[in-house]
N, C-alpha and C positions, 0 to 999 in steps of 0.2 A: 537500606539506604538507596537513594535514586541511582547512584553510580552502579551498584550491583545489577539493578534492573536493566540499565543501559547495556551492560556487558552481556547479559543473557539474551538480549534481543537480537535475532539474526536479521541481517539486511541482505536482500538480493537485488542486484543492479542489472538493468537491461538498457539497451540503446535502441533508438528508433529514428527513422528518417522523417517521421511525421512531425508537424509543429506541435508545441505543447498543448494548446486547446484541443486539437484533434485527438492526440494520444490520451488526454484526460477523459474525453468523452468515451473513447474506446475502452478505457480502463473501467469507467463506471458501468458501461454496458456489459462488459465481461464479468464484473463482480456480480451484477444482477443475474446474469445468465448462469453463473456458478452457484447461485442460491444464497448469496450473502445479502445481509441487510446493511444499507448504507447508514452510517451514524451521522446525524445532522450536527456537525461540529461547526457552529457558527463562529467560533473563535472569540466570542465576546464574553465568555465566562472568565472572570478575573481570578480564578482559583488555581491557575497553573503557574504561580509566580516562581516556583523552583525550577522552571524550565527556561533557561536563559536564551536558548536558540529560538529565533523566530524563523518562519519558513521563507522569509524573503519573498522573492517573486515566484516561488514554487507553488504549483497547484496541488492541494492536499485533499485526500479523501480518506475517511476512516470507515472501516467495515467490520462486521462481525458475522459469524456463521454458527448456527447451532449444529454441532456434530453429535453422533452417538456418544462421544467421550466428553461432551461439554461444549462450552462456548469457546470459539477461536476468534481472535481479533487481529487485525492488521491495519497498517497505515500505508497508503500509497502516495508517493510524492513524484510529481512530474515537473521537470525544470529544463531549461535550455542549457546545453553543455557544449560549447563551441558550435560546430555546424550540425550537431546531432541533438536529439532530445533524450534526456536521461529519465528512466523510470526506476525509482527505488521502492521496494516493498519491504516494509519493516514488520517482522513478526511480533505480535503482542503476546497476550496470554493464550494459553490453550495447549492441548496435547500436540506434541511435535509430529507424530506420525499422521494424525488427522490433518494438521496444518499442511504437511508436505503433499498429501493427497489433494487438498483444497488448492494449493498453489499450482499443482500440475494441471488441474481442471481449469484454473483461471488462465494459465498460459495458453492452454488449448483454445479457450474462448478468445483470447487476444490475437491468436494466429499471427498474421503477417503485420500486425500493428507494431510488433517489436522485432528487431533483427535477431537472427539465429545467433546464439552465444558463441 
């Protein structure tokens, strides 16, 4: 069921003092530098009817990476959160250890675009 999938998806949250468009560009650049393929999610596919939440004013990018243990996927969401900008990284399918290594590389590429936790 979709509920079980949602529970198993891990979310990592980060804050940034950059404005959302600047952080979104930094995220896409970092994903590319970390070796991920950006998934062209135009959002016009009408087949996701079972997902009631729309992303509101969040900027969203979907990416995947071929690792030695198979495909890893993630969703990056950037939105305004008070006087900061929030970055949420949602882990999709794939090996957890390979994903953790990928996220570590991604954060290294993001550098000072996100505040230290």
